[in-house]
PDB file of N, CA, C and O in Angstrom:
ATOM      1  N   MET A   1     224.606  37.557-127.490  1.00  0.00           N
ATOM      2  CA  MET A   1     225.877  37.983-126.909  1.00  0.00           C
ATOM      3  C   MET A   1     226.649  38.756-127.981  1.00  0.00           C
ATOM      4  O   MET A   1     226.873  38.252-129.081  1.00  0.00           O
ATOM      5  N   ASP A   2     227.050  39.980-127.648  1.00  0.00           N
ATOM      6  CA  ASP A   2     227.811  40.761-128.622  1.00  0.00           C
ATOM      7  C   ASP A   2     229.290  40.360-128.582  1.00  0.00           C
ATOM      8  O   ASP A   2     229.705  39.561-127.742  1.00  0.00           O
ATOM      9  N   ASN A   3     230.074  40.925-129.498  1.00  0.00           N
ATOM     10  CA  ASN A   3     231.479  40.526-129.618  1.00  0.00           C
ATOM     11  C   ASN A   3     232.300  40.817-128.374  1.00  0.00           C
ATOM     12  O   ASN A   3     233.171  40.027-128.010  1.00  0.00           O
ATOM     13  N   LEU A   4     232.036  41.940-127.714  1.00  0.00           N
ATOM     14  CA  LEU A   4     232.785  42.252-126.499  1.00  0.00           C
ATOM     15  C   LEU A   4     232.468  41.244-125.401  1.00  0.00           C
ATOM     16  O   LEU A   4     233.360  40.832-124.659  1.00  0.00           O
ATOM     17  N   GLU A   5     231.226  40.852-125.295  1.00  0.00           N
ATOM     18  CA  GLU A   5     230.852  39.840-124.300  1.00  0.00           C
ATOM     19  C   GLU A   5     231.507  38.499-124.617  1.00  0.00           C
ATOM     20  O   GLU A   5     231.961  37.803-123.709  1.00  0.00           O
ATOM     21  N   LYS A   6     231.560  38.133-125.889  1.00  0.00           N
ATOM     22  CA  LYS A   6     232.241  36.898-126.300  1.00  0.00           C
ATOM     23  C   LYS A   6     233.731  36.981-125.972  1.00  0.00           C
ATOM     24  O   LYS A   6     234.333  36.016-125.502  1.00  0.00           O
ATOM     25  N   TYR A   7     234.307  38.142-126.227  1.00  0.00           N
ATOM     26  CA  TYR A   7     235.732  38.349-125.962  1.00  0.00           C
ATOM     27  C   TYR A   7     236.023  38.196-124.468  1.00  0.00           C
ATOM     28  O   TYR A   7     236.944  37.479-124.076  1.00  0.00           O
ATOM     29  N   ASN A   8     235.233  38.871-123.649  1.00  0.00           N
ATOM     30  CA  ASN A   8     235.410  38.779-122.202  1.00  0.00           C
ATOM     31  C   ASN A   8     235.193  37.353-121.717  1.00  0.00           C
ATOM     32  O   ASN A   8     235.933  36.875-120.857  1.00  0.00           O
ATOM     33  N   ALA A   9     234.196  36.672-122.252  1.00  0.00           N
ATOM     34  CA  ALA A   9     233.909  35.288-121.856  1.00  0.00           C
ATOM     35  C   ALA A   9     235.083  34.368-122.197  1.00  0.00           C
ATOM     36  O   ALA A   9     235.350  33.408-121.475  1.00  0.00           O
ATOM     37  N   SER A  10     235.777  34.658-123.287  1.00  0.00           N
ATOM     38  CA  SER A  10     236.942  33.853-123.667  1.00  0.00           C
ATOM     39  C   SER A  10     238.057  33.987-122.632  1.00  0.00           C
ATOM     40  O   SER A  10     238.698  32.997-122.281  1.00  0.00           O
ATOM     41  N   PHE A  11     238.291  35.201-122.146  1.00  0.00           N
ATOM     42  CA  PHE A  11     239.294  35.405-121.103  1.00  0.00           C
ATOM     43  C   PHE A  11     238.889  34.695-119.814  1.00  0.00           C
ATOM     44  O   PHE A  11     239.718  34.063-119.160  1.00  0.00           O
ATOM     45  N   ILE A  12     237.629  34.801-119.460  1.00  0.00           N
ATOM     46  CA  ILE A  12     237.153  34.152-118.231  1.00  0.00           C
ATOM     47  C   ILE A  12     237.240  32.636-118.363  1.00  0.00           C
ATOM     48  O   ILE A  12     237.607  31.949-117.410  1.00  0.00           O
ATOM     49  N   GLU A  13     236.906  32.116-119.532  1.00  0.00           N
ATOM     50  CA  GLU A  13     237.009  30.676-119.778  1.00  0.00           C
ATOM     51  C   GLU A  13     238.456  30.201-119.638  1.00  0.00           C
ATOM     52  O   GLU A  13     238.719  29.153-119.050  1.00  0.00           O
ATOM     53  N   ALA A  14     239.380  30.975-120.179  1.00  0.00           N
ATOM     54  CA  ALA A  14     240.788  30.579-120.158  1.00  0.00           C
ATOM     55  C   ALA A  14     241.437  30.755-118.789  1.00  0.00           C
ATOM     56  O   ALA A  14     242.253  29.930-118.377  1.00  0.00           O
ATOM     57  N   PHE A  15     241.078  31.829-118.081  1.00  0.00           N
ATOM     58  CA  PHE A  15     241.790  32.168-116.857  1.00  0.00           C
ATOM     59  C   PHE A  15     240.957  32.084-115.590  1.00  0.00           C
ATOM     60  O   PHE A  15     241.493  32.242-114.493  1.00  0.00           O
ATOM     61  N   GLY A  16     239.677  31.842-115.714  1.00  0.00           N
ATOM     62  CA  GLY A  16     238.823  31.674-114.544  1.00  0.00           C
ATOM     63  C   GLY A  16     238.672  32.927-113.719  1.00  0.00           C
ATOM     64  O   GLY A  16     238.553  34.031-114.251  1.00  0.00           O
ATOM     65  N   GLU A  17     238.677  32.749-112.446  1.00  0.00           N
ATOM     66  CA  GLU A  17     238.396  33.831-111.501  1.00  0.00           C
ATOM     67  C   GLU A  17     239.467  34.916-111.465  1.00  0.00           C
ATOM     68  O   GLU A  17     239.267  35.954-110.832  1.00  0.00           O
ATOM     69  N   ALA A  18     240.575  34.702-112.117  1.00  0.00           N
ATOM     70  CA  ALA A  18     241.672  35.668-112.073  1.00  0.00           C
ATOM     71  C   ALA A  18     241.390  36.916-112.905  1.00  0.00           C
ATOM     72  O   ALA A  18     242.234  37.808-112.983  1.00  0.00           O
ATOM     73  N   CYS A  19     240.239  36.987-113.513  1.00  0.00           N
ATOM     74  CA  CYS A  19     239.912  38.084-114.420  1.00  0.00           C
ATOM     75  C   CYS A  19     239.127  39.190-113.738  1.00  0.00           C
ATOM     76  O   CYS A  19     238.077  39.597-114.235  1.00  0.00           O
ATOM     77  N   ASP A  20     239.613  39.677-112.620  1.00  0.00           N
ATOM     78  CA  ASP A  20     238.938  40.749-111.898  1.00  0.00           C
ATOM     79  C   ASP A  20     238.928  42.047-112.696  1.00  0.00           C
ATOM     80  O   ASP A  20     237.917  42.749-112.723  1.00  0.00           O
ATOM     81  N   ASN A  21     240.021  42.366-113.333  1.00  0.00           N
ATOM     82  CA  ASN A  21     240.144  43.595-114.108  1.00  0.00           C
ATOM     83  C   ASN A  21     240.662  43.241-115.494  1.00  0.00           C
ATOM     84  O   ASN A  21     241.863  43.316-115.750  1.00  0.00           O
ATOM     85  N   LEU A  22     239.761  42.859-116.384  1.00  0.00           N
ATOM     86  CA  LEU A  22     240.149  42.372-117.699  1.00  0.00           C
ATOM     87  C   LEU A  22     241.001  43.368-118.479  1.00  0.00           C
ATOM     88  O   LEU A  22     241.995  42.983-119.095  1.00  0.00           O
ATOM     89  N   THR A  23     240.627  44.625-118.458  1.00  0.00           N
ATOM     90  CA  THR A  23     241.317  45.601-119.300  1.00  0.00           C
ATOM     91  C   THR A  23     242.783  45.782-118.922  1.00  0.00           C
ATOM     92  O   THR A  23     243.568  46.262-119.739  1.00  0.00           O
ATOM     93  N   ALA A  24     243.162  45.416-117.724  1.00  0.00           N
ATOM     94  CA  ALA A  24     244.547  45.572-117.281  1.00  0.00           C
ATOM     95  C   ALA A  24     245.383  44.306-117.495  1.00  0.00           C
ATOM     96  O   ALA A  24     246.585  44.310-117.230  1.00  0.00           O
ATOM     97  N   LEU A  25     244.763  43.234-117.967  1.00  0.00           N
ATOM     98  CA  LEU A  25     245.494  41.977-118.098  1.00  0.00           C
ATOM     99  C   LEU A  25     246.564  42.040-119.178  1.00  0.00           C
ATOM    100  O   LEU A  25     246.337  42.533-120.282  1.00  0.00           O
ATOM    101  N   THR A  26     247.741  41.524-118.825  1.00  0.00           N
ATOM    102  CA  THR A  26     248.833  41.364-119.777  1.00  0.00           C
ATOM    103  C   THR A  26     249.418  39.974-119.594  1.00  0.00           C
ATOM    104  O   THR A  26     249.259  39.344-118.548  1.00  0.00           O
ATOM    105  N   TYR A  27     250.095  39.515-120.630  1.00  0.00           N
ATOM    106  CA  TYR A  27     250.717  38.191-120.600  1.00  0.00           C
ATOM    107  C   TYR A  27     251.633  38.057-119.390  1.00  0.00           C
ATOM    108  O   TYR A  27     252.475  38.919-119.139  1.00  0.00           O
ATOM    109  N   GLN A  28     251.466  36.992-118.659  1.00  0.00           N
ATOM    110  CA  GLN A  28     252.214  36.622-117.457  1.00  0.00           C
ATOM    111  C   GLN A  28     252.013  37.560-116.271  1.00  0.00           C
ATOM    112  O   GLN A  28     252.764  37.492-115.298  1.00  0.00           O
ATOM    113  N   ALA A  29     251.012  38.433-116.339  1.00  0.00           N
ATOM    114  CA  ALA A  29     250.705  39.301-115.195  1.00  0.00           C
ATOM    115  C   ALA A  29     249.979  38.535-114.104  1.00  0.00           C
ATOM    116  O   ALA A  29     250.003  38.921-112.936  1.00  0.00           O
ATOM    117  N   ILE A  30     249.335  37.446-114.496  1.00  0.00           N
ATOM    118  CA  ILE A  30     248.681  36.549-113.539  1.00  0.00           C
ATOM    119  C   ILE A  30     249.227  35.143-113.785  1.00  0.00           C
ATOM    120  O   ILE A  30     249.607  34.825-114.912  1.00  0.00           O
ATOM    121  N   PRO A  31     249.274  34.307-112.769  1.00  0.00           N
ATOM    122  CA  PRO A  31     249.821  32.958-112.956  1.00  0.00           C
ATOM    123  C   PRO A  31     249.098  32.146-114.032  1.00  0.00           C
ATOM    124  O   PRO A  31     249.712  31.309-114.694  1.00  0.00           O
ATOM    125  N   GLN A  32     247.818  32.384-114.206  1.00  0.00           N
ATOM    126  CA  GLN A  32     247.052  31.620-115.172  1.00  0.00           C
ATOM    127  C   GLN A  32     247.427  31.946-116.622  1.00  0.00           C
ATOM    128  O   GLN A  32     247.225  31.119-117.511  1.00  0.00           O
ATOM    129  N   TRP A  33     247.972  33.143-116.867  1.00  0.00           N
ATOM    130  CA  TRP A  33     248.337  33.511-118.236  1.00  0.00           C
ATOM    131  C   TRP A  33     249.800  33.169-118.480  1.00  0.00           C
ATOM    132  O   TRP A  33     250.647  34.041-118.675  1.00  0.00           O
ATOM    133  N   ASP A  34     250.059  31.877-118.462  1.00  0.00           N
ATOM    134  CA  ASP A  34     251.367  31.356-118.835  1.00  0.00           C
ATOM    135  C   ASP A  34     251.242  30.818-120.256  1.00  0.00           C
ATOM    136  O   ASP A  34     250.256  31.108-120.933  1.00  0.00           O
ATOM    137  N   SER A  35     252.211  30.045-120.720  1.00  0.00           N
ATOM    138  CA  SER A  35     252.159  29.563-122.104  1.00  0.00           C
ATOM    139  C   SER A  35     250.968  28.639-122.341  1.00  0.00           C
ATOM    140  O   SER A  35     250.366  28.676-123.414  1.00  0.00           O
ATOM    141  N   ILE A  36     250.629  27.832-121.380  1.00  0.00           N
ATOM    142  CA  ILE A  36     249.472  26.941-121.527  1.00  0.00           C
ATOM    143  C   ILE A  36     248.186  27.751-121.491  1.00  0.00           C
ATOM    144  O   ILE A  36     247.298  27.539-122.317  1.00  0.00           O
ATOM    145  N   GLY A  37     248.078  28.665-120.556  1.00  0.00           N
ATOM    146  CA  GLY A  37     246.917  29.536-120.488  1.00  0.00           C
ATOM    147  C   GLY A  37     246.753  30.359-121.758  1.00  0.00           C
ATOM    148  O   GLY A  37     245.633  30.620-122.199  1.00  0.00           O
ATOM    149  N   HIS A  38     247.867  30.761-122.338  1.00  0.00           N
ATOM    150  CA  HIS A  38     247.833  31.537-123.577  1.00  0.00           C
ATOM    151  C   HIS A  38     247.162  30.725-124.682  1.00  0.00           C
ATOM    152  O   HIS A  38     246.312  31.237-125.411  1.00  0.00           O
ATOM    153  N   MET A  39     247.547  29.469-124.799  1.00  0.00           N
ATOM    154  CA  MET A  39     246.955  28.631-125.842  1.00  0.00           C
ATOM    155  C   MET A  39     245.482  28.326-125.542  1.00  0.00           C
ATOM    156  O   MET A  39     244.684  28.168-126.466  1.00  0.00           O
ATOM    157  N   GLN A  40     245.121  28.244-124.269  1.00  0.00           N
ATOM    158  CA  GLN A  40     243.713  28.071-123.919  1.00  0.00           C
ATOM    159  C   GLN A  40     242.916  29.312-124.327  1.00  0.00           C
ATOM    160  O   GLN A  40     241.784  29.201-124.799  1.00  0.00           O
ATOM    161  N   LEU A  41     243.505  30.474-124.145  1.00  0.00           N
ATOM    162  CA  LEU A  41     242.856  31.710-124.558  1.00  0.00           C
ATOM    163  C   LEU A  41     242.687  31.746-126.075  1.00  0.00           C
ATOM    164  O   LEU A  41     241.616  32.099-126.569  1.00  0.00           O
ATOM    165  N   ILE A  42     243.718  31.390-126.807  1.00  0.00           N
ATOM    166  CA  ILE A  42     243.647  31.381-128.269  1.00  0.00           C
ATOM    167  C   ILE A  42     242.547  30.429-128.725  1.00  0.00           C
ATOM    168  O   ILE A  42     241.755  30.773-129.602  1.00  0.00           O
ATOM    169  N   ALA A  43     242.493  29.243-128.142  1.00  0.00           N
ATOM    170  CA  ALA A  43     241.463  28.274-128.512  1.00  0.00           C
ATOM    171  C   ALA A  43     240.071  28.824-128.229  1.00  0.00           C
ATOM    172  O   ALA A  43     239.157  28.648-129.035  1.00  0.00           O
ATOM    173  N   ALA A  44     239.908  29.485-127.096  1.00  0.00           N
ATOM    174  CA  ALA A  44     238.606  30.060-126.742  1.00  0.00           C
ATOM    175  C   ALA A  44     238.214  31.174-127.709  1.00  0.00           C
ATOM    176  O   ALA A  44     237.056  31.264-128.114  1.00  0.00           O
ATOM    177  N   LEU A  45     239.172  32.020-128.078  1.00  0.00           N
ATOM    178  CA  LEU A  45     238.889  33.098-129.024  1.00  0.00           C
ATOM    179  C   LEU A  45     238.543  32.555-130.405  1.00  0.00           C
ATOM    180  O   LEU A  45     237.598  33.015-131.045  1.00  0.00           O
ATOM    181  N   GLU A  46     239.316  31.575-130.857  1.00  0.00           N
ATOM    182  CA  GLU A  46     239.051  31.002-132.175  1.00  0.00           C
ATOM    183  C   GLU A  46     237.675  30.342-132.223  1.00  0.00           C
ATOM    184  O   GLU A  46     236.972  30.443-133.228  1.00  0.00           O
ATOM    185  N   ALA A  47     237.296  29.677-131.155  1.00  0.00           N
ATOM    186  CA  ALA A  47     235.975  29.040-131.108  1.00  0.00           C
ATOM    187  C   ALA A  47     234.860  30.085-131.023  1.00  0.00           C
ATOM    188  O   ALA A  47     233.837  29.956-131.694  1.00  0.00           O
ATOM    189  N   ALA A  48     235.054  31.105-130.213  1.00  0.00           N
ATOM    190  CA  ALA A  48     234.021  32.119-130.012  1.00  0.00           C
ATOM    191  C   ALA A  48     233.735  32.899-131.293  1.00  0.00           C
ATOM    192  O   ALA A  48     232.590  33.267-131.559  1.00  0.00           O
ATOM    193  N   PHE A  49     234.777  33.148-132.085  1.00  0.00           N
ATOM    194  CA  PHE A  49     234.615  33.992-133.269  1.00  0.00           C
ATOM    195  C   PHE A  49     234.730  33.214-134.578  1.00  0.00           C
ATOM    196  O   PHE A  49     234.698  33.807-135.656  1.00  0.00           O
ATOM    197  N   ASP A  50     234.864  31.891-134.490  1.00  0.00           N
ATOM    198  CA  ASP A  50     234.953  31.028-135.665  1.00  0.00           C
ATOM    199  C   ASP A  50     236.034  31.515-136.625  1.00  0.00           C
ATOM    200  O   ASP A  50     235.789  31.735-137.811  1.00  0.00           O
ATOM    201  N   ILE A  51     237.237  31.676-136.077  1.00  0.00           N
ATOM    202  CA  ILE A  51     238.386  32.135-136.853  1.00  0.00           C
ATOM    203  C   ILE A  51     239.560  31.199-136.610  1.00  0.00           C
ATOM    204  O   ILE A  51     239.527  30.364-135.705  1.00  0.00           O
ATOM    205  N   MET A  52     240.601  31.346-137.429  1.00  0.00           N
ATOM    206  CA  MET A  52     241.867  30.646-137.231  1.00  0.00           C
ATOM    207  C   MET A  52     242.951  31.716-137.240  1.00  0.00           C
ATOM    208  O   MET A  52     243.246  32.299-138.284  1.00  0.00           O
ATOM    209  N   MET A  53     243.536  31.968-136.091  1.00  0.00           N
ATOM    210  CA  MET A  53     244.527  33.035-135.979  1.00  0.00           C
ATOM    211  C   MET A  53     245.873  32.595-136.544  1.00  0.00           C
ATOM    212  O   MET A  53     246.269  31.437-136.413  1.00  0.00           O
ATOM    213  N   ASP A  54     246.568  33.541-137.175  1.00  0.00           N
ATOM    214  CA  ASP A  54     247.915  33.302-137.683  1.00  0.00           C
ATOM    215  C   ASP A  54     248.885  33.179-136.513  1.00  0.00           C
ATOM    216  O   ASP A  54     248.663  33.753-135.447  1.00  0.00           O
ATOM    217  N   THR A  55     249.945  32.436-136.719  1.00  0.00           N
ATOM    218  CA  THR A  55     250.954  32.236-135.682  1.00  0.00           C
ATOM    219  C   THR A  55     251.510  33.569-135.181  1.00  0.00           C
ATOM    220  O   THR A  55     251.695  33.754-133.978  1.00  0.00           O
ATOM    221  N   GLU A  56     251.772  34.486-136.092  1.00  0.00           N
ATOM    222  CA  GLU A  56     252.314  35.787-135.705  1.00  0.00           C
ATOM    223  C   GLU A  56     251.364  36.515-134.748  1.00  0.00           C
ATOM    224  O   GLU A  56     251.799  37.126-133.772  1.00  0.00           O
ATOM    225  N   ASP A  57     250.072  36.440-135.039  1.00  0.00           N
ATOM    226  CA  ASP A  57     249.085  37.102-134.185  1.00  0.00           C
ATOM    227  C   ASP A  57     248.966  36.407-132.834  1.00  0.00           C
ATOM    228  O   ASP A  57     248.767  37.064-131.812  1.00  0.00           O
ATOM    229  N   ILE A  58     249.085  35.097-132.824  1.00  0.00           N
ATOM    230  CA  ILE A  58     249.046  34.345-131.567  1.00  0.00           C
ATOM    231  C   ILE A  58     250.192  34.793-130.665  1.00  0.00           C
ATOM    232  O   ILE A  58     250.003  35.003-129.466  1.00  0.00           O
ATOM    233  N   LEU A  59     251.357  34.934-131.239  1.00  0.00           N
ATOM    234  CA  LEU A  59     252.528  35.363-130.467  1.00  0.00           C
ATOM    235  C   LEU A  59     252.428  36.823-130.052  1.00  0.00           C
ATOM    236  O   LEU A  59     252.970  37.215-129.019  1.00  0.00           O
ATOM    237  N   ASP A  60     251.742  37.622-130.848  1.00  0.00           N
ATOM    238  CA  ASP A  60     251.647  39.062-130.605  1.00  0.00           C
ATOM    239  C   ASP A  60     250.558  39.411-129.583  1.00  0.00           C
ATOM    240  O   ASP A  60     250.528  40.539-129.089  1.00  0.00           O
ATOM    241  N   LEU A  61     249.678  38.482-129.260  1.00  0.00           N
ATOM    242  CA  LEU A  61     248.594  38.757-128.317  1.00  0.00           C
ATOM    243  C   LEU A  61     249.187  38.808-126.905  1.00  0.00           C
ATOM    244  O   LEU A  61     249.316  37.786-126.232  1.00  0.00           O
ATOM    245  N   SER A  62     249.536  40.003-126.482  1.00  0.00           N
ATOM    246  CA  SER A  62     250.262  40.170-125.224  1.00  0.00           C
ATOM    247  C   SER A  62     249.451  40.857-124.134  1.00  0.00           C
ATOM    248  O   SER A  62     249.913  40.994-123.001  1.00  0.00           O
ATOM    249  N   SER A  63     248.234  41.290-124.481  1.00  0.00           N
ATOM    250  CA  SER A  63     247.393  41.947-123.491  1.00  0.00           C
ATOM    251  C   SER A  63     245.942  41.885-123.944  1.00  0.00           C
ATOM    252  O   SER A  63     245.645  41.565-125.095  1.00  0.00           O
ATOM    253  N   TYR A  64     245.061  42.192-123.032  1.00  0.00           N
ATOM    254  CA  TYR A  64     243.631  42.258-123.327  1.00  0.00           C
ATOM    255  C   TYR A  64     243.371  43.247-124.462  1.00  0.00           C
ATOM    256  O   TYR A  64     242.649  42.934-125.408  1.00  0.00           O
ATOM    257  N   GLU A  65     243.953  44.425-124.367  1.00  0.00           N
ATOM    258  CA  GLU A  65     243.743  45.454-125.376  1.00  0.00           C
ATOM    259  C   GLU A  65     244.344  45.064-126.722  1.00  0.00           C
ATOM    260  O   GLU A  65     243.735  45.310-127.763  1.00  0.00           O
ATOM    261  N   LYS A  66     245.526  44.463-126.716  1.00  0.00           N
ATOM    262  CA  LYS A  66     246.173  44.036-127.957  1.00  0.00           C
ATOM    263  C   LYS A  66     245.328  42.971-128.648  1.00  0.00           C
ATOM    264  O   LYS A  66     245.269  42.931-129.877  1.00  0.00           O
ATOM    265  N   GLY A  67     244.685  42.123-127.884  1.00  0.00           N
ATOM    266  CA  GLY A  67     243.821  41.089-128.457  1.00  0.00           C
ATOM    267  C   GLY A  67     242.671  41.680-129.241  1.00  0.00           C
ATOM    268  O   GLY A  67     242.326  41.185-130.314  1.00  0.00           O
ATOM    269  N   LYS A  68     242.072  42.740-128.713  1.00  0.00           N
ATOM    270  CA  LYS A  68     240.979  43.403-129.430  1.00  0.00           C
ATOM    271  C   LYS A  68     241.477  43.971-130.756  1.00  0.00           C
ATOM    272  O   LYS A  68     240.799  43.877-131.779  1.00  0.00           O
ATOM    273  N   GLU A  69     242.653  44.552-130.723  1.00  0.00           N
ATOM    274  CA  GLU A  69     243.260  45.109-131.940  1.00  0.00           C
ATOM    275  C   GLU A  69     243.516  44.008-132.974  1.00  0.00           C
ATOM    276  O   GLU A  69     243.216  44.175-134.156  1.00  0.00           O
ATOM    277  N   LEU A  70     244.073  42.888-132.517  1.00  0.00           N
ATOM    278  CA  LEU A  70     244.385  41.788-133.424  1.00  0.00           C
ATOM    279  C   LEU A  70     243.128  41.172-134.033  1.00  0.00           C
ATOM    280  O   LEU A  70     243.121  40.810-135.209  1.00  0.00           O
ATOM    281  N   LEU A  71     242.072  41.054-133.243  1.00  0.00           N
ATOM    282  CA  LEU A  71     240.843  40.445-133.751  1.00  0.00           C
ATOM    283  C   LEU A  71     240.210  41.290-134.858  1.00  0.00           C
ATOM    284  O   LEU A  71     239.483  40.764-135.701  1.00  0.00           O
ATOM    285  N   SER A  72     240.479  42.574-134.856  1.00  0.00           N
ATOM    286  CA  SER A  72     239.922  43.416-135.928  1.00  0.00           C
ATOM    287  C   SER A  72     240.465  42.990-137.288  1.00  0.00           C
ATOM    288  O   SER A  72     239.803  43.204-138.304  1.00  0.00           O
ATOM    289  N   LYS A  73     241.651  42.394-137.329  1.00  0.00           N
ATOM    290  CA  LYS A  73     242.211  41.886-138.567  1.00  0.00           C
ATOM    291  C   LYS A  73     241.376  40.740-139.148  1.00  0.00           C
ATOM    292  O   LYS A  73     241.451  40.448-140.342  1.00  0.00           O
ATOM    293  N   TYR A  74     240.587  40.102-138.296  1.00  0.00           N
ATOM    294  CA  TYR A  74     239.754  38.972-138.707  1.00  0.00           C
ATOM    295  C   TYR A  74     238.283  39.386-138.861  1.00  0.00           C
ATOM    296  O   TYR A  74     237.394  38.538-138.935  1.00  0.00           O
ATOM    297  N   GLY A  75     238.047  40.681-138.908  1.00  0.00           N
ATOM    298  CA  GLY A  75     236.699  41.180-139.094  1.00  0.00           C
ATOM    299  C   GLY A  75     235.855  41.212-137.839  1.00  0.00           C
ATOM    300  O   GLY A  75     234.638  41.379-137.907  1.00  0.00           O
ATOM    301  N   VAL A  76     236.500  41.051-136.685  1.00  0.00           N
ATOM    302  CA  VAL A  76     235.784  41.078-135.403  1.00  0.00           C
ATOM    303  C   VAL A  76     235.886  42.488-134.836  1.00  0.00           C
ATOM    304  O   VAL A  76     236.972  42.939-134.470  1.00  0.00           O
ATOM    305  N   GLU A  77     234.776  43.170-134.766  1.00  0.00           N
ATOM    306  CA  GLU A  77     234.747  44.532-134.229  1.00  0.00           C
ATOM    307  C   GLU A  77     234.112  44.524-132.846  1.00  0.00           C
ATOM    308  O   GLU A  77     233.109  43.849-132.616  1.00  0.00           O
ATOM    309  N   MET A  78     234.702  45.277-131.932  1.00  0.00           N
ATOM    310  CA  MET A  78     234.195  45.338-130.564  1.00  0.00           C
ATOM    311  C   MET A  78     233.285  46.535-130.395  1.00  0.00           C
ATOM    312  O   MET A  78     232.756  46.760-129.306  1.00  0.00           O
TER     313      MET A  78
END
């Protein structure tokens, strides 16, 4: 599984079937991406890529695309 597949799987794990159009997802755009869903997503990403995200980056992850940008700071390339 490449990094993009891991990334997509993390969103699906956190939000389930609500991920019809991953690239358009933004924070609170779907009911599942609330504060609890956000932390589930962070946990899934940290587990998938074996990283520990900084608090600032956790708060800054506001969309699918922004998440890819933030993960590059941890050496994760898509």
